[in-house]
VODREN-785865 format. One line per 4 residues: number of its first residue (from 1); their letters; for each residue x, y, z of C-alpha. Coordinates in steps of 0.1 Angstrom, whole numbers, plus 5000, padded with zeros to 4 digits. Each point is the difference from the previous one (the first is absolute). Example, Ala and Ser with C-alpha at 12.3 -4.5 7.8 and 13.67 -1.06 7.14 Angstrom:
BEGIN
1	AS	5123,4955,5078; 5014,5034,4993
***
This chain:
BEGIN
1	MADN	5000,5000,5000; 5014,5034,4990; 5006,5025,5028; 4973,5023,4988
5	QKAV	4974,4974,4995; 4970,4998,5023; 4998,4969,5021; 4962,4999,5007
9	GVSV	4977,4991,4971; 5027,4981,4983; 5001,4962,4993; 5033,4988,5015
13	PRIE	5012,4965,5006; 4996,4984,5034; 5030,5007,5021; 5002,4963,5009
17	AREK	4993,4987,4965; 5035,4991,4991; 5006,4980,5032; 4968,4981,4995
21	VLGR	5006,4992,4963; 5035,4988,5008; 4988,4979,5029; 5019,5019,5027
25	SVYV	4970,5011,5021; 4999,4981,5033; 4967,4984,5009; 4994,4981,5033
29	DDLR	5006,4967,4983; 5035,5012,4990; 5011,5006,5036; 5023,4976,5017
33	REGM	5017,5003,5034; 5027,4980,5017; 4984,4973,5021; 4965,5008,4987
37	IWGK	4971,4978,5010; 4968,4994,4980; 4966,5005,5016; 4968,4982,4990
41	VVRS	4964,5005,5013; 4978,4972,5012; 4965,5008,4988; 4965,4988,5006
45	PHPR	4984,4978,4973; 4966,5009,5014; 4980,5033,4996; 4986,4998,5035
49	ARIV	5011,4977,5029; 5010,4999,5036; 5036,4991,5007; 5000,4971,5024
53	HVDV	5038,4993,5002; 5032,5009,4982; 5028,4974,5001; 5034,5013,4989
57	TEAR	5021,4972,5014; 5008,4983,4967; 5007,5033,4983; 5024,5011,5027
61	GLPG	5019,4967,4998; 5009,5002,4963; 5036,5006,4991; 5006,5036,4989
65	VVAV	4969,5014,5017; 5009,5030,5022; 4967,5013,5012; 4963,4991,5002
69	LTAA	4978,5027,5013; 4964,5001,5011; 4978,5029,5013; 5015,4995,5035
73	DVPG	5034,5009,4986; 4990,5035,4988; 5017,5023,5025; 4978,5031,4995
77	DRYV	4965,5007,4987; 4986,4970,4981; 4975,5019,4978; 5005,5024,4971
81	GPLV	4979,5021,4977; 5000,5036,4986; 4965,5009,5013; 4993,4975,5028
85	KDQP	5024,4974,5014; 4979,4969,4992; 5024,4977,4980; 5023,4977,5020
89	ILCS	5036,4997,4991; 4996,4963,5008; 4966,4985,5009; 4997,4984,5034
93	SSVR	4964,4990,5005; 4982,5002,4967; 5006,5005,4962; 4977,5022,4980
97	FEGD	5010,4993,4963; 5018,4974,4980; 5036,5012,5003; 4999,5015,5035
101	AVAL	5034,4997,5016; 5004,4976,5029; 5038,4995,5004; 5033,5012,4986
105	VAAT	5030,4978,4993; 5036,5008,4989; 5028,4978,4988; 5035,5004,4984
109	AEEV	4986,4990,4965; 4967,5008,4984; 4992,4964,4992; 5006,4991,5037
113	AETA	4977,5028,5011; 4973,4987,4977; 5003,4965,5015; 4998,5014,5035
117	RDAV	4970,5020,4991; 4982,4968,4988; 5012,4982,5032; 4981,5024,5023
121	RVEY	4968,4981,5011; 4969,5021,5007; 4968,4985,5013; 4969,5019,4990
125	EILE	4964,5000,5008; 4985,5009,4967; 4971,5025,5001; 4975,5010,4974
129	PVLD	5014,5031,4981; 4982,5032,4996; 5003,5007,4963; 4971,5022,4988
133	PIAA	5003,5037,5011; 4962,5005,4998; 4993,4970,5022; 5029,5010,5023
137	MSPE	4981,5032,5008; 4972,4980,5017; 5002,5001,5038; 4996,4962,5000
141	APQV	5032,4995,4978; 5031,4985,5018; 5024,5028,5009; 5032,5003,4980
145	QAGG	5013,5026,5025; 4989,5005,5036; 4985,5034,4993; 4976,4987,4974
149	NVAS	5002,4995,4962; 4991,5036,4990; 5035,5015,5002; 4990,5035,4991
153	YSKL	4971,5021,4987; 5002,5032,4981; 4973,5022,4986; 4993,5031,4979
157	RRGD	4969,5021,5000; 4994,5030,4978; 4965,5014,4995; 4971,4976,5000
161	VEVG	5001,4971,4976; 4962,4994,5003; 4995,5036,4987; 5025,4994,4973
165	FRAA	4983,4968,4988; 4966,5017,4999; 5015,5026,4978; 5014,4974,4976
169	DVIV	4983,4990,4968; 5021,4969,4995; 5014,4977,5028; 5023,4971,4995
173	EDSF	5010,4975,5027; 5022,4969,5000; 5024,4979,5020; 5036,4991,4991
177	STQM	5029,4979,5015; 5037,5003,4995; 5026,4974,5008; 5031,4997,5021
181	IDHA	5032,5005,4979; 5037,4999,5007; 5025,5028,4993; 5021,4975,4980
185	YLEP	5032,5020,5003; 5030,4981,4986; 5019,5000,5033; 4985,4980,5029
189	EGAV	5003,5013,5035; 5034,4996,5018; 5023,5014,5026; 5034,4995,5015
193	AEVD	5008,5010,5036; 5033,5003,5018; 5009,5009,5036; 5033,5019,5007
197	AEGK	5023,4998,5030; 4979,5026,5019; 4968,4980,4994; 4986,5024,4975
201	VTIW	4979,4984,4972; 5003,5010,4963; 4974,4987,4976; 5002,5001,4962
205	VCSQ	4965,4996,4985; 4980,5006,4969; 4975,5023,5016; 4978,5030,4992
209	YPHY	5005,5015,5034; 5032,4992,5018; 4992,5023,5029; 4968,4981,5007
213	DRQE	5020,4967,4999; 5024,5015,5025; 4972,5009,5024; 4984,4965,4999
217	VARV	5034,4982,5002; 5009,5021,5031; 4967,4991,5016; 5002,4963,4993
221	LGVS	5036,4998,5012; 4992,5022,5031; 5028,5025,4993; 5002,5037,4993
225	LARV	4997,5014,4965; 5036,5012,5003; 5011,4964,5000; 4984,4991,4967
229	RVIQ	5010,5011,4965; 4981,4991,4969; 5015,5004,4965; 4979,4996,4969
233	TTTG	5016,4979,4973; 4993,5004,4963; 4963,4990,4999; 4985,4980,4972
237	GGFG	4965,5015,5002; 4975,5007,5028; 4967,5015,4989; 4990,5002,5037
241	GKFG	5008,4963,5008; 5033,5008,5017; 4984,5025,5024; 4981,4993,5032
245	SPLV	5011,4964,5006; 5035,5001,5015; 5001,4963,5008; 5030,4990,4979
249	SCYA	5021,5027,5016; 4989,4988,5035; 5008,4964,4992; 5035,5007,4988
253	ALLA	5006,5023,5030; 4987,4975,5025; 5023,4973,4986; 5030,5023,4999
257	ARTG	4994,5012,5035; 4994,4965,5014; 5031,4984,4983; 5024,5029,4997
261	RPAK	5005,4990,4964; 4989,5018,4968; 4966,4986,4989; 4982,4999,4967
265	VLYT	4963,4994,4994; 4988,4999,4964; 4965,4990,4990; 4994,4977,4972
269	REES	4975,5010,4973; 4974,4976,5013; 5005,5014,5035; 4996,5035,4987
273	LRTT	4968,4992,4982; 4985,4981,5029; 5009,5022,5029; 5007,5036,4992
277	VKRH	4975,5028,4997; 4977,5003,4970; 4975,5024,4984; 4967,5001,5020
281	PYRI	4972,4981,4983; 4968,5020,5002; 4963,4995,5000; 4984,5032,4986
285	HYKV	4965,5013,4995; 4993,5033,4983; 4969,5020,4993; 5003,5031,4977
289	GATR	4975,5025,4988; 5000,5027,4973; 4977,5025,4983; 4989,4998,4964
293	SGKL	5025,5027,4992; 5028,4978,5013; 5008,5015,5034; 5007,4977,5028
297	TAVE	4977,5004,5030; 5010,4973,5025; 5024,4972,5006; 4996,4974,5027
301	ARFV	5025,4971,5005; 5010,4973,5024; 5035,4985,5000; 5010,4968,5019
305	GDTG	5037,4995,4998; 5014,4966,5010; 5030,5009,5020; 5010,4964,5008
309	AYLV	5013,4987,5033; 5017,5033,5011; 4991,5037,4995; 5034,5012,4986
313	VGRA	4987,5032,4983; 4964,4988,4993; 4984,5029,5019; 5019,5025,4978
317	VVGK	4993,4982,4968; 4963,4998,5005; 5000,5036,5012; 5016,5010,4967
321	STSH	4972,4982,4982; 4974,5019,5020; 5016,5034,4994; 5005,4992,4962
325	GAGP	4968,4981,4994; 4982,5028,4983; 5028,5004,4975; 5014,5032,4985
329	YEVP	4965,5013,4995; 4977,5027,5015; 4973,4981,5019; 4977,5020,5023
333	HVKM	4988,4970,5021; 5024,4972,5010; 4997,4971,5025; 5030,4976,5004
337	DGYA	5005,4972,5024; 5032,4980,5001; 5009,4969,5021; 5033,4982,5005
341	VYTN	4992,4965,5011; 5022,4972,5014; 5000,4966,4984; 5023,4970,5001
345	KAPA	5018,5009,4969; 5034,5015,4993; 5002,5035,5013; 4991,5028,4975
349	GAMR	5021,5031,5001; 5011,5029,4979; 5001,4996,4962; 5002,5025,4973
353	GYGV	4967,5019,4999; 4993,4994,5037; 4963,4993,4998; 4992,5021,4970
357	PQVA	5003,4975,4971; 4973,4978,5016; 4974,5028,5003; 5009,5016,4967
361	VAYE	4992,4968,4979; 4966,4998,5016; 4991,5037,5000; 5013,5006,4964
365	SLLD	4980,4970,4988; 4968,5016,5014; 5009,5034,4985; 5001,4983,4966
369	ELAR	4966,4984,5007; 4986,5034,5009; 5014,5016,4969; 4983,4973,4978
373	KLNL	4967,5004,5018; 5002,5038,4994; 5011,4995,4964; 5032,5020,5007
377	DPIE	5035,4993,4989; 5020,4986,5029; 5027,5027,4998; 4975,5028,4995
381	FRLK	4981,4987,5030; 5031,5001,5022; 5010,5034,4987; 4967,5014,5013
385	NVLR	5009,4989,5035; 5038,5000,5005; 5017,5021,5026; 5016,5032,4988
389	EGSQ	5018,5029,5018; 4976,5013,5026; 4981,4967,5003; 4993,4983,5033
393	TATG	5008,4963,5005; 4977,4976,5018; 5020,5007,5032; 4992,5037,4997
397	QTLL	5035,5011,4989; 5002,5028,4975; 5025,4994,4973; 5017,5033,4990
401	HSVG	5028,4988,4978; 5013,4972,4979; 4968,4983,4989; 5008,4986,4966
405	VAET	4974,4973,4998; 4979,5017,4973; 5030,5003,4977; 5007,4963,5005
409	LERA	4965,4993,4989; 5002,5022,4969; 5032,4984,4989; 4984,4966,5006
413	ADAR	4972,5009,4976; 5026,5007,4973; 5017,4966,5007; 4966,4982,4998
417	REMT	4994,5016,4966; 5034,4987,4989; 4991,4965,5012; 4965,4998,4985
421	PHLK	5011,4990,4964; 5016,4969,5016; 4968,4986,5015; 4993,4976,4971
425	TGKP	5017,4966,5001; 4987,4983,4969; 4991,4969,5020; 4965,4997,5014
429	YLKR	5011,4983,5032; 5024,5028,5009; 4985,5032,5013; 5018,5032,5010
433	GIGV	4990,5028,5022; 5014,5032,5015; 4997,5009,5037; 5009,5030,5021
437	GVSW	5010,5001,5037; 5005,5031,5021; 5014,5002,5035; 5020,5021,5024
441	HGIG	5023,4996,5030; 5008,5022,5029; 5038,5006,5002; 5015,4988,5033
445	AARS	4985,4984,5031; 4964,5010,5009; 5009,5012,5035; 5017,5029,5017
449	PSQA	5028,5006,5006; 5020,4984,4971; 5035,5012,4996; 5032,4996,4979
453	TAYV	5035,5011,5010; 5032,5003,4980; 5035,5014,5004; 5021,5015,4973
457	NLCG	5038,5004,5006; 5015,5025,4976; 5038,4996,4995; 5025,5026,4989
461	DGSA	5003,4987,4964; 4963,5004,4995; 4991,4963,5004; 4974,4990,5025
465	TVLC	4988,4970,5019; 4963,4994,5006; 4990,4979,5030; 4964,4989,5001
469	GSVD	4982,4971,5017; 4976,4993,4971; 5012,4969,4981; 5002,4991,4964
473	IGQG	4983,4967,4993; 5004,5003,4962; 4978,5030,4993; 5030,5023,4996
477	SNTL	4997,5023,5030; 5038,5003,5005; 5003,5014,4965; 4972,5024,5007
481	FSQI	5017,5012,5031; 5032,5006,4980; 4980,5020,4974; 4983,5022,5026
485	AAEE	5033,5007,5018; 5018,5007,4968; 4973,5023,4988; 5000,5020,5032
489	LGVP	5038,5002,5004; 5007,5006,4964; 5024,4971,4996; 5002,4971,4976
493	LDQI	4984,4967,5011; 5033,4982,5004; 5009,5024,5027; 4971,4988,5022
497	SVVT	5003,4969,5022; 4970,4985,5016; 4999,4979,5032; 4967,4984,5011
501	GDTL	4987,4971,5020; 5025,4998,5029; 4985,5007,5034; 5034,5010,5014
505	TTPD	5007,5028,4975; 4966,5010,4984; 4970,5016,5017; 4967,4982,5003
509	CEAT	4978,5011,4971; 4973,4974,5005; 4993,4972,4975; 5005,4999,4962
513	TATR	4962,4997,4996; 4969,5021,4993; 5015,5017,4969; 5017,5023,5025
517	VTYL	5037,4999,4991; 5001,5026,4972; 4976,5024,5017; 5012,4997,5037
521	SGNA	5036,4989,4998; 5006,5018,4968; 4989,5032,5017; 5022,4993,5030
525	VRLA	5030,4996,4977; 4992,5032,4981; 4996,5019,5033; 5033,4987,5013
529	AEKA	5018,5009,4968; 4984,5034,5000; 5012,5007,5036; 5035,4988,4992
533	KGTA	5001,5022,4969; 4986,5029,5021; 5028,4997,5026; 5026,4999,4973
537	LELA	4986,5032,4984; 4999,5017,5034; 5037,4993,5004; 5007,5013,4966
541	AKHF	4979,5031,5005; 5024,5009,5029; 5030,4994,4977; 4986,5022,4972
545	GCLP	4982,5025,5021; 4967,4995,4984; 4966,4985,5006; 4996,4961,4997
549	EHLI	4973,5005,4975; 5024,5016,4976; 5021,4968,4998; 4996,4966,4983
553	LARG	5016,4966,5008; 5010,4979,4970; 5027,4974,4993; 5016,5004,5034
557	KVQV	5004,5038,4997; 4981,5030,5014; 4996,5026,4973; 4990,5037,4999
561	PDAA	4985,5001,4965; 4998,5038,4998; 5036,5005,5009; 5015,4969,4984
565	LEIS	5015,4990,5033; 5002,4965,5015; 5016,4979,5028; 5002,4963,5002
569	LTDL	4984,4983,5029; 5034,4985,5009; 5014,5035,5005; 4969,5013,5016
573	FKKH	5000,4972,5026; 5037,5005,5008; 4994,5037,5005; 4973,4993,5026
577	AVQQ	5016,4968,5015; 4971,4979,4987; 5005,4963,4992; 4966,4994,4985
581	ISAL	4965,5014,5003; 4974,4977,5014; 4963,5008,4998; 4969,4983,5012
585	GVFS	4968,4999,4980; 4967,4991,5015; 4967,4998,4982; 4966,4992,5014
589	PDCT	4969,5004,4977; 4971,5022,5011; 4972,4976,5007; 4975,4991,5027
593	PLDP	4989,4965,5010; 4965,4987,4992; 4974,5004,5026; 4992,4964,5012
597	ETGQ	4962,5007,5001; 4996,5017,4967; 5031,4993,4979; 5004,5037,4994
601	GSPH	5033,5017,4998; 5030,5007,4977; 5020,4968,5003; 5024,5007,4971
605	ATYG	5017,5032,4989; 4998,4990,4964; 4986,4972,4978; 5012,4982,4969
609	FGTH	4974,4992,4972; 4999,4977,4971; 4978,4989,4970; 5009,4968,4982
613	VALV	4986,4985,4968; 5001,4963,4992; 4992,4982,4967; 4994,4963,5007
617	EVDQ	4992,4970,4979; 4977,4973,5013; 4999,4965,4986; 4964,4990,5004
621	ETGA	5008,4963,4995; 5024,4998,5030; 4994,5032,5020; 5036,5010,4997
625	VRLV	5007,5037,5001; 5030,5017,4983; 5011,5036,5004; 5005,5014,4966
629	DYAA	5008,5036,5006; 5003,5023,5030; 5004,5037,5007; 5007,5015,5034
633	FNDV	4996,5037,5009; 5011,5011,5035; 5002,5034,5016; 5034,4999,5017
637	GKAI	5004,5037,5009; 5035,5001,4985; 5021,4971,4987; 5034,5004,5017
641	NPQA	5013,4972,4978; 4975,4994,4971; 5014,4966,4989; 4999,4987,5036
645	VEGQ	4963,5012,5003; 4992,4982,4967; 5016,4969,5013; 4979,5002,5032
649	IEGA	4968,5002,4980; 5010,4972,4976; 5007,4978,5030; 4966,5010,5016
653	VAMG	4982,4990,4968; 5016,4965,5001; 4992,4996,5037; 4964,5012,4996
657	TGYA	4993,4979,4970; 5012,4969,5019; 4977,5010,5028; 4971,5003,4976
661	LSEG	5006,4969,4979; 5021,4973,5016; 5014,5003,5035; 4986,4987,5032
665	MIFD	5008,4978,5029; 4979,4968,4998; 4988,4986,5034; 4986,4967,5011
669	RGKI	4987,5002,5035; 5026,5027,5008; 5029,4983,4984; 5017,5016,4970
673	LNPS	5001,4977,4970; 5022,5021,4976; 5031,5010,5019; 5023,5002,4970
677	FATY	5004,5021,4969; 4991,4969,4980; 4965,5001,5014; 4997,5036,5011
681	LLLT	4993,5015,4966; 5020,5032,4994; 4998,5017,4966; 5032,5003,4981
685	AADL	5013,5025,4974; 4986,4977,4973; 4965,5005,5014; 5000,5038,4999
689	PPVR	5001,5025,4972; 5022,5031,5000; 4984,5025,5023; 4994,5035,4988
693	VGLV	5008,5024,5029; 4989,5036,5001; 5012,5022,5028; 4978,5028,5012
697	EAPE	5018,5026,5021; 4977,5021,5022; 5026,5014,5023; 4996,4996,5038
701	PTGP	5012,5032,5016; 5011,4983,5032; 5018,4972,4981; 5037,5000,4991
705	YGAK	5000,5019,4967; 4963,4992,4997; 5003,4962,5004; 4977,4978,5020
709	GVGE	5004,4963,4991; 4987,4972,4977; 5007,4965,5014; 4965,4993,5012
713	PSMN	4978,5024,4980; 5013,4981,4969; 4989,4967,5014; 4965,5008,5012
717	PVAA	4981,5004,4967; 5014,4970,4981; 4977,4972,5010; 4970,5023,4996
721	AVIN	5009,5008,4965; 5006,4964,4991; 4967,4988,5015; 4980,5028,4983
725	AIYD	5017,4990,4967; 4988,4964,5004; 4964,5012,5004; 5004,5022,4970
729	AVGV	5012,4970,4980; 4975,4973,5009; 4973,5016,5022; 5008,4982,5033
733	RIRE	5008,5016,5033; 5028,4983,5019; 4992,5004,5037; 5027,4977,5014
737	LPAV	5037,5004,4994; 5020,4986,4983; 4983,4998,4967; 5016,4966,4992
741	PETV	4987,4981,4969; 4977,4978,5022; 4983,5031,5016; 4996,5018,4967
745	FAAL	4987,4969,4982; 4974,4993,5027; 4988,5036,4998; 4997,4997,4962
749	KTRQ	4977,4970,5004; 4976,5020,5021; 5000,5033,4982; 4973,5017,4980
753	PLPA	5001,4997,4961; 5034,5007,4986; 5008,5036,4989; 4998,5004,4962
757	DR	5032,4993,4981; 5022,5031,4997
***
């Protein structure tokens, strides 16, 4: 990058790209330590059972086995969880899902550890599992957790929906269900822990929130935070799955602390699919009303999220559904009720979209139904109702800036026109259709306060180091931080070094989740760089005898443009006995928590929006659905790195299409039947067309250079667009995800007369 080239708004390569391409990046599985032992987890084969007895005698007697731990061997707190501490590190009295951890073994070789794991004998009293979340809500249902099966309840009330439905000329109502899916990142969970001569524990882990892992490990070990250090390794994907469940860090730390030897715990793919957190499956019911002119009058909805055996972040996920359930539309009367319900299934947790993709597919399906009943074009109908600057959301928040959803719809209309000539297939059994999906996403956690912190150390040669706790899990945030610092300090990108994900050296910036990193942490980096630059300019102002605002900092020099004078930072620092300038940047968005009784408030300082258009082809003889063309338009505020943003959106389309058409955990009485990528059906590049990406930049004044984020807003509309396209093609409404061939074929058998050939 040339010295005079802007760093923001430019597509630059990832700063870690070369190391990854050459295979030099270090993942957890690459780590080896002298004398390292291998840990394995003994897991329940039953979804619900009482533990009668655990016999570890045989396992402990095996050559090479150095530790066998049960719940009694946990020195500190025995339960973890980001919202409530309800998940045991190791179960002592009962198990609540297939895969619950009962014991932990370690040996000098991985194969020996596996043998020892299988040698632990656990006697169970098998109990009838609670599997249906609706049935689990009954007072007569067996309790998964002691406090009852309804883990949380959230609601939203705006206006009076009965008044709104009386004002409606057309009302549609229907029920939908969505499935449990896995994050399916390439790298399974793993951690390595080591104890030094002073008894301090260091953990290397693929995590989305090292500071949270540190907190939980310290609690479980019964030691102070100062005695635990967590370092994030290069992470092969997360999407929410590597946040909120610190068990792998705790297991490695427990073994290292118990034996005094470095310990490694690495999940297999089957273990990851069976036991780690998933996307919440939902049962959804919507009722929506509109006038003949196409204005929405009322929306009522009920969401039941299956949170599995432990809450993890279920309360927040369902709360997000409730606050976002009316979509990016102006609706005067809204009633939302959301429940997170315990069952004897794998815990559900954070996953990209965080409760919004589930409700979007149901709501957007009914908006299409309304448009058809009103003889309105689906895009025209949505344009009549979308939020604009000055609009109020269903939570009563007035949006003053950066509301680009209408532009995304307008651009989607152009894309649909371009797709229309490709609707004909030439084969009577193949039908094509075009569908639209619209959604939104509040940037950052829906609570207050939420804060990001960063340090910038400016050196005498103009280079700088950024220290920030937000971690890069593949989305490119380290590159983004480099670009922001380079832009603010006026230096080339290669003069910026970024340090993240080390609890010893970087501040706690909360998790890499909630589409928060660009907006919150990016702002913290910008503010820190701005302060560092300001301090340098104040020093130079004393040197030149002028005001700081008359100076500029560029390429390691402070310049007086009007007088053609300059001084290098090196000379300036020497003159004032300064080694480096260190500045702290702190950013906390201006928002207010939702009122628990009404759901009213301003939970997010800004929102991302998106409209997506899908062209699908349906084989009426088999029910198979193929994505033929796709266009995605997202309001990102400002693209700091346009190519990275486009990559995020392309990945979201792939993930969302899999959610719509193929993915899902298959259960038989609480046991997962497809715990491998041979049977858990991910789409591949061969299953997807090139994605046309259109960036809408409605600048957010409070964001870094106008940016706000795209990770989740680009995911949320995908399944809705695909499901609406299936209806457009063959006239059947898919109400249960995924739309696998069997589901589509069954729907085709019961539909009304086929639509006329195109």
